[in-house]
C-alpha positions as CSV (number, residue, x, y, z in Angstrom):
1,X,-40.9,-45.1,-12.0
2,X,-39.9,-42.1,-14.5
3,X,-42.6,-42.6,-17.0
4,X,-45.6,-42.8,-14.4
5,X,-43.6,-40.0,-12.6
6,X,-43.6,-37.6,-15.4
7,X,-47.3,-38.5,-16.7
8,X,-48.9,-38.0,-13.3
9,X,-47.6,-34.4,-13.0
10,X,-48.9,-33.7,-16.7
11,X,-52.0,-34.8,-16.4
12,X,-52.5,-33.0,-13.2
13,X,-51.3,-30.0,-15.2
14,X,-53.5,-30.5,-18.4
15,X,-56.5,-31.0,-16.4
16,X,-55.9,-28.1,-14.0
17,X,-55.6,-30.2,-10.8
18,X,-52.3,-29.6,-9.6
19,X,-52.1,-29.5,-5.9
20,X,-49.7,-28.5,-3.1
21,X,-50.2,-32.3,-1.7
22,X,-49.6,-33.6,-5.2
23,X,-46.3,-31.3,-5.6
24,X,-45.3,-32.6,-2.1
25,X,-46.2,-36.8,-3.1
26,X,-44.1,-36.2,-6.2
27,X,-41.1,-34.5,-4.7
28,X,-41.1,-37.0,-1.6
29,X,-42.1,-39.9,-4.1
30,X,-39.1,-39.3,-6.1
31,X,-36.7,-39.1,-3.0
32,X,-38.0,-42.0,-1.9
33,X,-37.3,-43.9,-5.0
34,X,-33.7,-42.5,-5.0
35,X,-33.1,-43.9,-1.5
36,X,-34.3,-47.1,-2.5
37,X,-31.9,-47.6,-5.8
38,X,-28.9,-46.5,-3.4
39,X,-30.0,-49.0,-0.8
40,X,-30.5,-51.7,-3.0
41,X,-27.4,-51.5,-5.1
42,X,-25.8,-51.1,-1.5
43,X,-27.2,-54.4,-0.2
44,X,-26.5,-56.1,-3.6
45,X,-22.6,-55.1,-3.5
46,X,-22.4,-55.9,0.2
47,X,-24.1,-59.2,-0.6
48,X,-22.2,-60.0,-3.6
49,X,-18.8,-58.9,-2.1
50,X,-19.1,-60.3,1.5
51,X,-18.2,-56.9,2.6
52,X,-20.0,-54.0,4.7
53,X,-18.6,-51.3,3.1
54,X,-20.6,-50.9,0.4
55,X,-23.4,-50.2,3.2
56,X,-21.5,-47.2,4.3
57,X,-21.8,-46.1,0.6
58,X,-25.4,-46.6,0.8
59,X,-25.8,-45.0,3.9
60,X,-23.7,-41.9,2.6
61,X,-25.8,-41.8,-0.2
62,X,-28.9,-42.1,1.4
63,X,-28.1,-39.7,4.1
64,X,-27.1,-37.2,1.4
65,X,-30.2,-37.7,-0.4
66,X,-32.5,-37.3,2.4
67,X,-30.6,-34.4,4.2
68,X,-30.8,-32.4,0.8
69,X,-34.5,-33.1,0.2
70,X,-35.1,-32.2,3.7
71,X,-33.4,-29.0,3.3
72,X,-35.0,-28.2,-0.1
73,X,-38.4,-28.9,1.1
74,X,-37.6,-26.5,4.4
75,X,-36.2,-23.5,2.3
76,X,-38.4,-23.7,-0.7
77,X,-41.7,-25.7,0.4
78,X,-42.6,-23.8,3.7
79,X,-44.9,-21.1,3.4
80,X,-45.6,-21.6,-0.2
81,X,-49.5,-22.2,0.0
82,X,-50.1,-20.5,-3.5
83,X,-51.6,-22.3,-6.3
84,X,-48.5,-22.3,-8.4
85,X,-45.6,-24.7,-8.7
86,X,-44.2,-26.1,-5.6
87,X,-40.6,-26.3,-6.5
88,X,-39.2,-23.8,-9.3
89,X,-35.7,-23.3,-8.6
90,X,-32.8,-24.4,-5.7
91,X,-31.9,-20.4,-5.7
92,X,-34.3,-17.5,-5.4
93,X,-32.2,-15.6,-7.8
94,X,-32.1,-16.3,-11.4
95,X,-28.7,-14.7,-11.5
96,X,-26.9,-17.3,-9.5
97,X,-25.1,-19.9,-11.7
98,X,-24.6,-22.2,-9.1
99,X,-28.4,-22.2,-8.2
100,X,-28.8,-22.9,-12.1
101,X,-26.3,-25.9,-12.0
102,X,-27.7,-27.2,-9.0
103,X,-31.4,-26.7,-10.6
104,X,-29.8,-28.9,-13.6
105,X,-27.9,-31.4,-11.4
106,X,-31.3,-32.1,-9.3
107,X,-33.5,-33.0,-12.4
108,X,-34.4,-36.8,-13.4
109,X,-31.7,-37.7,-15.4
110,X,-30.2,-39.5,-12.8
111,X,-33.0,-42.2,-13.2
112,X,-31.9,-42.5,-16.9
113,X,-28.6,-43.2,-16.2
114,X,-29.0,-45.9,-13.6
115,X,-30.3,-48.7,-16.0
116,X,-27.7,-47.8,-18.4
117,X,-24.9,-48.3,-15.8
118,X,-26.6,-51.8,-14.6
119,X,-26.6,-53.0,-17.9
120,X,-23.1,-52.5,-18.2
121,X,-22.2,-54.0,-14.9
122,X,-21.2,-50.6,-13.5
123,X,-24.3,-49.9,-11.0
124,X,-21.8,-49.6,-8.2
125,X,-20.4,-46.2,-10.0
126,X,-24.1,-45.0,-9.0
127,X,-23.5,-45.7,-5.5
128,X,-20.0,-44.2,-5.4
129,X,-21.2,-41.0,-7.2
130,X,-24.3,-40.7,-4.8
131,X,-22.1,-41.2,-1.7
132,X,-19.9,-38.4,-2.4
133,X,-22.2,-36.5,-4.6
134,X,-25.2,-36.2,-2.0
135,X,-23.1,-34.9,0.6
136,X,-21.5,-32.2,-1.5
137,X,-24.7,-31.5,-3.0
138,X,-26.3,-30.8,0.3
139,X,-23.3,-28.6,1.3
140,X,-23.8,-26.4,-2.2
141,X,-27.2,-26.2,-1.3
142,X,-26.6,-24.7,2.1
143,X,-24.0,-22.2,0.5
144,X,-26.5,-21.1,-2.0
145,X,-29.2,-20.6,0.7
146,X,-26.9,-18.7,2.6
147,X,-25.7,-16.8,-0.6
148,X,-29.4,-15.6,-1.6
149,X,-29.9,-14.7,2.2
150,X,-27.0,-12.4,2.1
151,X,-28.2,-10.9,-1.5
152,X,-32.0,-10.5,0.1
153,X,-30.3,-8.7,3.0
154,X,-28.2,-6.6,1.3
155,X,-31.3,-5.6,-1.2
156,X,-33.3,-4.7,1.8
157,X,-30.8,-2.6,3.2
158,X,-30.5,-0.6,-0.1
159,X,-34.2,-0.2,-0.2
160,X,-34.3,1.4,3.1
């Protein structure tokens, strides 16, 4: 997934064929892969343990992933009809250290950790981290958005 995911965007940029639709397809495709990973790990863990609680962890990870993706799409993607990149940063301010940290956390490195932990027999860690981290990530996204809105409002007030 990661190799193909990286190649299609690079090819589009090299051939000057970037598009808003391609950016949306890439963004949502990545998030659907994350949902599938969380869902499969939860189902496998539930089947292996004959318990249903891993499904609750999977549900929390999936809900956090989809809610975060939806929020980012709503905040960053709407109204962006320019030919430039669809998503550049989770914060509108380069000075926002939490925004930069969230940008780093939302990179594709998650997908590289998955096979390593799986080979070590620790795939359940991915689900645990996702079920806790997904909702926390969403809350931090909302915090950054509110902070950005306040900062924009304050700068608009000063400009008047």
